[in-house]
N, C-alpha and C positions, 0 to 999 in steps of 0.2 A: 833529270840526270841523263835519261836515255836520249832525249832530244839533243842535249849538249854533246854526248858521245857521237851521235849521228852526224852532227855538224862538223865535229873535228875530223871524222872519217872522210867526209866529203871534201873538206878543205885540204886534207893531207894529200889529195891527188893534184892539188894546184901547185904551179911553179912558184907563185908569189902570193903571200898573205900580207895584206896591209891593214893598219889600224888608224882610224882617226884618233886624235890625241885628246883635245879638251872635251869634256863631258862623255868621253868613251873610256879612256884610261885613267884620266884624272879629272877632278872637278873642283869647283871653288866652294868655300864655306858660305859665300853670299849667294843670293838668288840669281843674279845676272852679272855680266862683266862690269856693269856700271857700279856694282857694289864695291869693287876694288877701288874705283875712283872716289867713292863716298868715304871709304876708310882713309884714303890719302887726304881728302879734304879735312877730315877730323884731325889728322896729324898736323896738317899745315896751319891749323888754327893757332898752334903754339909757336909758329915761326913768324918772326917780326920782319923778315926780309921781303915779304910779299905784301901787296896792298890788301886792305880788308875786303875790297870788292872782289879781287881775284880769289882770295881764300874762301870767301863765303859762297862763291859760285864755281869752284874748281870742277866739281863733278860734271856739271852741265857744260862747262867750257871744254873739258876733255872729250865728252861724248860728241858735242857739236863739231869740234875740230876734226875728229876722226871722220865724221860724215862729210864735212866740207873737203877734206883732203881727198877722199874717194871721188867726189864729184869733179874736183879739179884735175885729178890724174886721168879720169875718163875723158874729160873734155880736151885736155892738152895732148895726151899721148895715147888715148884709147886703152889705158891700162885697167885691168880688172882689180888689181890689188895694190896696196900701199904699204910702206914700211913704218916701223915704229919711229924712226928718225924723221920721216916726212911729217908725221903728226905733230911732233914736238917742235920742228922747225916752224910750222904754221903757228903754233901757240907762241913761240918766241917772238916771231915777227909781229903778230897781232897785239901782244901785250907788252912789247918792248922789254923782254926779259934779258938778263945778262947770260953769258955762256955758263957761268957758274950756276945760276938759278935753273937753267934748262937741264944742265947735267944732273943737278940735284933731283929734279922731278923725275927724270928718266930712271935714275938709280932707285928712287923711292918706289916707283911703280913696279919695277922688277922685284925688289925686295918684298913688296906687299903681295904680289902675285905668289911668290915662293912661300911666304908665311901662310897663305890661305889656300894652298893646294892640298887636296886630300886624294888618296888613291881610290880607284874603283877596283877593289881587290879581285872580284870575280873575273873581270876582263883582263887584268894583269896576269892572273893565274892561267887564263886561256892562252894568252900570248906566250907565256913560258912553256906551256905544253907544246905549242907549235914549234918553238925553238928546240925543245928536247927531242922532237921527232925529226929534226934536221931541216925543217921548213925555212925558206927564205922569207924573212919578215922585215917590212919597212913601215915607217910611220908617215902619215900625211896630215897636213893641217892647213886650213884656210885661216891664216893668221898674219898679223902685222909684225910679230917678233921674228927674229932670225932663227935659223936652225940651231945656231950656237947657243943663243939665249934659251931656247926651249929645252935643249939638252941639259943646260945648267939647272933649269927648273926641275926636270924629270929626275935628274940624278939625286935630288934631295928626297925623292920618293923611293927609288929603287935602282940598284946598280945594273939591272937588266938592260937599261936604256943606254948604257955606255957606248956600245959599238953599233947600235942600230942606225941605219940610214934614215934621215929625216928630210922629207920634202915639204917645203913651206911655200905657200902661194906667192907671198910678196917677193921671194927671191927669183921667181920665174915670171912674175907679172901675169899669171893666169891662176884660175881657181878651180876647186872641185865644183863649185856651184854652177859655173858655166861650162865645165867639162874639160877645159884646156889643160888643167893639171894632170888629169888622168892620161891624156895623150902624151904629155911630156914624160911622165914616169914610164909609160909603156915603151917609149923609145930608149930612155936611159937604162931601164932594167932589161931591155931586149926580151920581152915576153909577149905572149898573146893575151888579149883581153879575156878569151874564154878559159885561160889557165890561171886566172887571177881571182882571188876572193878578198873582198873588202868588208871591214867591220866598222860600223859607225852609228851615231845617235841621231843624225839629221836626215829626216825623211827625204828631203829634196837632194841635198848635196851628196850624202853618203849612200842613198838607196836609189832614188829615181834616176839621177844622172849616171851613176855607176852602171845601173842595169841597161841604160840606153847604149852604153858601150859594149855590152855583153859580159860585164864583170859579174861574178857571183857576189851576192851581198848577204850580210847578216846585220839585222837591226837590233841595236842595244839602246833603247830609249831611256833617258833619264825620267824619273817620276814626273808626271805632268803637274803643273801648279794647280792647286785647288781653286775653286771659283772665288773664295774669299781672299786667297793670296793674290789672285789676278787683280782683284779690286784694289788692294793696297798698292800694288806696283804700277797699275795703270794710272792711279791718281797721283802717285809720288814716286816715279821710277828712280829718282836720285836720293831718296830718303834713306839715310844710313840705318836707322832703326828698323825700318820695314825690310830692308835688304838683309839685315842680320836675322830677324825673326823668321822670315819666309825661307831664307837660305838654310838656317839650322833645322827647320822642320823638314825641308825637302832632303837634306843630307841624311836625316834620321830615316826617312822613307827609303832612301837609296840603300842604306846599310842594313835595312830590316831583314831579318831571317826568320821572323815569327811565323808560326803555323796559322795564326789568325791575323793576317796583314791588315784587314779592314779596321779592326779595333786598335791595333798598334798605330796605324797611320792617323786615325781619328785622335788618339791620345797625343801623338807627336805634333800634329798640325793644327788642330782646333782647340782641344781642351788645354794642351800644354801651354800655349801662349797666354790664354786667359788666366789660368791658375798661377802660372809663373809670375804674371804681372802683379797679381794680388799679393803673393808671398814676398816678392821683391819689395813691394810697398811696405809690408809689415816689417821686414828686416831693416829697411832704411829708416823707418820711423822709430824702430826699437833702438837703433844705434844713436839716433838723434836725441832720444829721450832717456838714454842710459838704462834701458831695459835689458836684463841679463838672462831671464828665463821666460820662455813662451809656452803656455799651456794650450795645446791644440785639443779642442773639445770633440769627442766622438759624436757622430761618425763622419761628419762633414770635414773634420780636421785631419782625417787619415792621410789623404793624398797631399794636401798642403804641407803636412809635417815632413813627408818624404822629400818634397821639393826643398823645403827649408833646410833639411839636414844636408842635402847635396850642396846648396849654396854656401852654407856656413862652413862646411868642410873645405870646399874649393877656395874660399876666400880667407880661411883661417880666422874666422870671427869669434869673439868671446861671447857667444850666446848659446844657452842650452835650450833644448826642447823637450817637452814631456807630453805624453798622450793621456788625456783625462777622460775617463769613462763617465758619461752622463747623458741625460736626455730630459725632455719634459716629464716623462713618466717617472724617472728616478729622482728628479729635483723639485718638481711641483707636488709636494706631499701635503695633504691637508692636516693642519694643526689648529689649535685654538685661535691663534692670531690671524690666520689667513684663510679660514674655512670658507667664508662667503666668496672670497676672490677665486679660490680654486673651483667652486661650484660654477661661478660665472664663466670662468675661462673654459672649463670642461664642456659646458653646454653651449657656449657661444662660439668657440673656435671650431668645433666639430659638429655644428648644428645639423648638417645633412647626413651625419653618420651615427647619431645617437640611437642606441638600442640598449636593452638591459645588459647584453653581453659586453657592449663597448664601454658604457659608463661604469659598470661594476669593475671592469679591468682597470680603467683609469683611476678609480678611487680606491682600489686595492681590497675590495670586499667581494664576496660571492654573489652571483646574480640571483641565486635562490633567496638569500637573506634580504637582498635589496628589494626584490619584487614583493616578498612577503611583508616587509615593513612599509613600503610605499603603497601597496595594495592597488596597483594599476594592473588590470587584467590584460596585459600585452605580452605576446610571445617574446621569448628571449632575443630572437634574432630580427624582430621587426623594427624598422626605422620609425622613430617617433615623429608624429606630425607636429606642427608649430604649437598648436594648443596643448598637446600632450607634453611637449617640452616645458612649456610654461607651468603646467600643473606639477610636473616632476621637480622643477626648480623650487617652487613654493614649498613642496613637501620636504625636500632635502634641507632647505634653509630653516624651516620652522618646526621640524620634528626633533626634539631633544634626544630621543632614543637613537635615531638614525645618525645624528651628528656625533653622539658619543661613540657609537659603533665604528664609524669611519675614522675618527681621530684616534681611538685606542688601537684599532687595527694597524694604523700606520706608525705608531710610536716606535716599535722596534726598528723599522727601516730608517726613521729619522736619527736614531742613535747610531746606527751603522754608517749613515751618511756623514755624521759628525766625525766619526773615527776615520773615515776614508779621506775627508778633507784635511784633517790634522796630519794624516799619513802622507798625503800627496802634495799639498799646497804650502808654499812658504808665504807667510803673511807679511810680505814686504811689497806694498803696491808701487813703490818707487822703482823697483827692479824686476817686477814680475807682471805679466799681462796675459790675457786670454785671447784665443783666436777662434773664430767661427765664420761660417759663410753668410747665411741669411738668418735674420731674426730680429727681435725687438730688445733682447737683453733681459727679458722678463724671467726666463728660467734660471739664468745665472744669478740674477738679483734675489730670486726666491731661495736659491742655494745659500747665499750669504745670510739671509734673514733666518733661515732654519738652523744654521750652524753657528750663528752669533758673530759672524764676521762684520765688523763695522768699518773697516778700512775701505777706501774708495779705489778700486782697481780699474785699470784700463782694459777695454776689450775691443779687438779689431774685428770688423765685419766687412765682408765683401760688399754687401748691401744691407742697410739697416731698415727694418720695417718700422715705420712710424707708429707710435702708440702714445696714448694719453697717460699711460702708467708712469709714475715717478720712480726713477731708478737711482740707486746708490752706485752708479757705474759711470765711468768716463768712456763713452762710445766713440770709437775712431773709425768711421766708415770709409771704405775705399771709393764707393760710389754713393751719390745721394739717393734718396728714395726713388726706386725704379720698379714699378709694379710688374713690368714685363720681364724682370730679371730673375725671378725666383727659380726658373729652370736651371740656374747655375748649380743648384744643389745636385742635379743629375750628374754633373761632371766629377763629383767627388764622392765616390762610393767606397765601401769597405767590405771585407769578408764577414764582419760581425753583424749580428742582429742588433736591434735597439737595446740599450741598457735599461733594465727594468728594476734593478735594485742591487744590493750588495750582501755578501756573506763573509763571515769571519772564519778563516782557515789557516792553521799553522801560524797564529799570531799576526796574520796579515788580513787586511780587508780587500776582497776581490770583487770585481764587478760580475753581475749576473746578466746575461744577455738573452734576448728572445731566441726562439728557434731561428737560427740565422739563415740567411740566403746565400751562404758561402758557395755551396755547390752550384746554385743558379748563376751566381756571378762568375764563377770559373767557367761554366759552360758558355756564358755570354762572351767571355774573353777578357775579364778584368785584369788578369796577370799580364797579358800582352798589352792591354791598354795602358797600364801603369808603366810598363817597360818603355813604351813610346814616350810617355811624359818624362821619364828619367833620362832617356837618350836626348830628347830635346833640351832638357836642362843642362846636361853635360856639354852639348854642342854650344849652347849659349856661353857657358863658362869658358870653354876653350877659345872661342873667337874673341871674347872680350879680353881674356888674359893675354893671348898671343899678340893682339893689336893694341893693348893698353887702353882699351875703351872703358872709361870709368862711369859714364852715364848713358843709359839707353832708355828711350821713352817707350816703355812697354805699354803704358796705359792707352796711348792713342790707338795702337793696334788692337788692344783688347776691346776698346770702345767700338772700333769698326766691326769686330767679330760679333760683339753683342748686338749691335744694330743689324748685322747681317742675319741674325737668327729670326728676325721678323719675316724674312722671305728666304727661307733655307732652300738650297738645292736638294734634290731628291736623295742623293747618296748620303749627304750629311744627316738629313731628316730620318732616313731609314735606320742609321746607326744610333742616333740620339733617341729616337722613338722606340728602339728595341731594348733599352736598358730596363732590367727588372726593377720595379719600383712600386712601393705601396706607402701611402702617407702614414698609415697607422696599422697596427695589428700584426699578425703572424706573416712574416715575409717569406716563409719557406714555400708558400704557394702563390707568390705574387707574379703577375704577368707583366708584359712590357708596358712602359709608361704611356705610350701614345699609339694604341692600335689603330688600324685603319677604320675610318668611320663608315658605317653602312649607309649607302645612298638612300635606300628605302626607309630605314629607321629614321634618318634625319629628315627625309621628306614628309613622313607621317607625322613626326614631331612638329614640323613647320606648319602643316595644314591644321592639325588639331591643337596648335598653340601650346605644345608641351616643350618648354624650353630645355635645351641641352639633351633632348631625347636621342640616345644613340651616339652621344659625343664622347670625347676622351678628356682626361685630366689636363692635357696640354694640346688643345685643338690646333694651335698654329703648327705644331709638329705633324700631327695627323694629316692636316691639309697639305702640307709640303710633301708628304709621302704619296699623295694622290696625283693623278695626271688628267689631262684632257678636260672634258665637260664636267666630270665629277669634281675636279678641283675648282672650276668656275662656280659650280653650284655651292660647294662648301664655303667658299669665300663670300658668296652672296648671303648664305645663311649666318655667317659670322656677323655680317652687317645687320641683318634682320633675323634674329633668332626664331621669331614666330610670324605667322601670317598676320596676326594682329599688329605687330610692330611695323610691318610693311604697308598695310592698308591705312592705318591711322595711328599716329603716335605723337603725343605732346611732350616736349622736353623743356624743362625749366631748370636752369642752374643759377641760383642766386649769387653764389660766390663769384662766378665768372661773368655775371650779368648778361647771360645769354638765354634766349628762349626761341623755340621753333616748333613748328608742326610739320610732321612728315605725312604726306598723302601719296600712296602708291610709290613709295620710295623717293619722292621728290621733297626735298627739305625747303621749307619756306619760313623765313624769320617772322615771328609773330608781330614784331614792330612794323614790318612791311605790310602785313595783312591789315593791321589796324589803321595805317595811313591810307590804304585804299578805301576802307569803309568811310573814313572821314572825308 
């Protein structure tokens, strides 16, 4: 605020204040100007008066024609700028369009520009402050549109632009970029360059060139595109879907007033498109299948439900959403019919975390009773070895006293679970479905078995983990099995801890959650992060509604972002890796999910063949947080976790019919070696 006041004080001494227009006072909902032409192309697809080839390629035709018109004007008349009409005259001649068609296209472009302009309020407020102080303010633009057309656009934003002078490059055939427009305005405004202050977003045209003339400058940059957004637009600059997604994300960043901008921007730009893509799929599939109620399962369903509620409200859809408290801990309860399965899953899925403290918590009995009955003299907090786990499994399965204790202890929770399901879930699989992010469906299936539900419900998953377990569920995955995609769960956090059970209070069954990580998540910036996702979702709703865009391919962009996670930039990795997360247990003391990996710990682990020594739960994020030689080393260690793997390693994959031997990091197919011997 003090800086802004200082800037206004300095500028108040100037005779002339000028503002750039596009991306300084107003911006577009799309990522680049080509996005406007992509929207036009989408509209033209419904028009039968143009050829299919012209309609299918209009965006590229419009971009190429503008570039060609500039080249022609420079060669023929040494003009720096061209007009809107010259661009369309070129298109008309090249594609043999009628006057009516050409007029229609020009009108459509102006209307599309107006629909998709949004104010940059802080800069418009600054302009109004200068006017209130009696300053002489003008507008400048390097643009093919006329001053009259631009004023028409601006008046749809604010009446303050009604009487301001507008200097446009194409009307003087000179530009800011090469400096001629500044000279022309200096003559027309009869002012000295040193008494002039110019505000703009372009480092070259608005800052460097203006300073060259001695003009005071103020730089108001738009938020830069994120690395993953640049990848989308570099590959497909004329793709409407990518223009919409990156444009809406950048618009959210531009309008962000959060006290934690990094987390907000991460939500709006990276997590928002990925999660929106999934939720949009869920809603589209629900409409097609006649599903009326969606049950979002805690905790991964917390943010997807928020997105779904915004989409449903904005589109006026006849779909209800409910938040269902549940977890492996709350739904995989040991009973007579599933006892052995529960023991197998508990010891198998968490094999590197098994201790008396852990397994007793999972099974719902005290660690003192469990250790006394199993008679294994192991400290409560010590992790069991492989042989100790096998011994524990044998005892748990074959001891009638232990089995009876575990089953009887969990009976009250099973009864409460039955009441909770009856209270919350409508048993109509044709009109109701469940939503989760990553999983096998096993926990939900166990819930049905324990509570006697025989109906076959559908469950949407972002990614389904393949399992040999036979389910009484119709799994609808967004992505096929993708082992590197489980980090998606990090994008959907909540303020609650894990659901551990249920209690009855005031004739209602309520969920009981672990000591939650709410304060940790607030400190991390979860509120700002969710707001970023909300604003991205709202922006998507606005642009599609305003332009009557009925189908957007969000999945392609989401796939690109998911693939991008394999080689994250440091900024994104720092934020993603800082999320408080713990796979199991008390989350009130959990640390960030991907801390920096110690070079020396990893080096010692490599030398002494201690796999993953000093590593993190998500090493690809931790590696992306590193730089220089450390990053090179960690990537090397990912490839060869131990010295033994580097020196000599034999790999045989019968399924893929491949076999090789690695010597000093050099991979040699075994078939090749055998041929040499023969």
